[in-house]
N, C-alpha and C positions, 0 to 999 in steps of 0.2 A: 252583545253579542248574543248569538244564534247558538245554542249547543244544541247539535243531532242526538236523538238519542239511538242507542247500539242496535243495529239488526241481523237478522240470519245474513245479511250477505256482507257483510264487513267482516263479521269475527267467525273466524273457523273453525269447525266443528272440532271438540274437543274427543277424542278418544282415550279413554280411561288405561287402555292398556294395549302398548306397540306393538309389532309383530314380532319384536324382539321377547318384549316380555313374556309371551304367549308362548313363544317356543320355551322360555323357561320353566315356564307353570306346566307343560306337557311332560318336557323331562323329569320335571321332579316328581309328577304323577305317575310315571312308569316307572321311577327307581322305587316309589314307595309300594306301590303293587307287585312289586317282584318278590318269588319265592325267598323267603330268608332262610339266611344261612349260619348255623352257630358258630364253625369255626373250620379252621382250615390246618391240617396236623399233617405234617410230613407229607404235605402237596395234595392231601385228599381233602376233596368240601366234605363237609358234614354236614345234613340237613338239620333243621332246627327242631325239627317235627316229625314223626313217625307215626303212621296209624296204624294199628291192632285190632283187625275187625271193626266192632262199631266204634272202639275208644283212641283216644288219643294220646301219646308218650313224648315228652319235649328231652332233649338232649340235656344231659346231666354230666357228661363228661368225657375225656379221650387222651388215650396215649399210645405210645408206640412200645411192641413188642419187640426185644432186641435179644440177640445170642451173640455173644462176644460184641463186634462192633457192628453185626449186620441188623437193619431194620426188617424185621421178618413180616409182620402186620401192623394196622393201626385198629387199637380194641374201642368202640364206644358204646357209651350206655345211655341209654334210652329208661325214663319212669316216668310214671302216671304224674308225679312230682318231686320236685328237687329233692334228692336223700343225700348222706353223707356216713349211715350207719349201714356197715356192709351186713352187718349180722340180721336186722331187719328186712334189709331190701332181697339177700335169699331167702327169707321166710316168708315175705309177703306172699298171698295169694291176688295179688293185681299185676294190670297190664304193664309188663317191661319188655326190653331188648337188649338183646347185645349184638353189637355188628362186628365183623371184622375184614377190612380192608386189606387185602395182599399186597404187598411191596415189592417182596424178592422173589425171584425163581429159585432162590436156593428152600423153601418151601414147599417141598413136594406131598403128594396125597401124603405118601406112607409115612411122612415126619409130620404131618397134620393129625393123622389117626393115633400114630403114636403118642404125640401129644395129648389128644383129648382122652385117650385111654389115662394115661399116667393123672392126668387131671382128675379125672372120675375118683380113682383110689385115692389121691391125696383129699379130694372134698369130702368124701365120705367116711373117711378115718380107715380106709380098705375094706369098708363094706358094702360091695357096690352088689350083693345075691339078688336084694331086693329087687332092682330096678335093669339086672343086666339087660335081662330081654329089652329094655328101652334104649340101652347103650348100644347093643349090638345091632338095632333096628336103626340107629342113628349112622352109625361108621356105616353101614350098608350102601348107605345113600351119598358118601362119600367119595365117589368113585370117579368122577372126572376130573379132568386134566388140571392143576393148581397151576395160575401164572397171575405176573403183577397186574393187577386192576379187578381181579377175582374179588365178588364182595358176598359174603355169607353173613345171612340174617339170622340171629336166634331169637324169635320173638314169642313171648309167653300171654295167653289170652286164657285166664280165667274161665274154668268149664268148659275147656276145650281143647287147651295142651300146647305144646309149645311147636310153633311151625318152623320147620329149619326148611329156609330158602336160598338159593345159590343165583346171582346177578336179579333177582329180581324174580325168579321161577322158583316156586313153593316144591320141595323136593317130596316131604311130606309132613303129618302132624304127630305128634308123639305123647300122649295122652299121661295125666299124673303131675301132681304137684311136687311128690318125690323127687321126679326125675327133672325137673325146672330146678329144684333149689340145689341138688346135685350140680348139675351142669352150668351154673350160675356161681356156684362154687369156686369152678375152674379160676375164676378171674377173681373173685370177692371173697373168698374163705380165710382162714388163717394160715391157709400153704397156697398161695395163690401162684399162677403162671409165675409173674413178676410183681415185687411189690410196688415198683415205680408207676404200673400200669394201672393197677388196683386202686392208689392214690388219685390219679391222673382221671380215671372212668367214676370218682368218688367225688371229683372236684376239688381234692384239696389242694 
């Protein structure tokens, strides 16, 4: 019996990737390259990283500031490297940021300014005199109407100061490490705005 050798005429071409497989690979590639998000807290999507000048910071933790049973805002902390030591974070002359994502229309400008003013008093042990001009400057830029969805970013850049931004628009830059320490102390000091929020921002 004569056995004929296989030829390209009687063997179909083998495609290692079917059309369906290629679609799945394309979808996987797209998902891998989507911007990463660290978490979603109270419905607020939080970025995995945050650029401050030429430096990059990463999500460290976030929680909800509540008054009675009302969720006022989501507070999130971004650091150059992960950290849970509040005192070290406050003192560090490193890039870092706190973001406030407003949740309730009960958080008016007047209430926010009052809360910040009281926060500075607590974080400095009542000794705000040395940084009072910087405090006044910051509060003077908190003039816009506040509504759910508003986002404030308080980003410290070493050698430059603290960038105060609202919804991505920079309002001002306030110089001084002492001011930054007092500002971050509002949420991370021994008398924070809320203990549970402090713990959440520290990733505990």
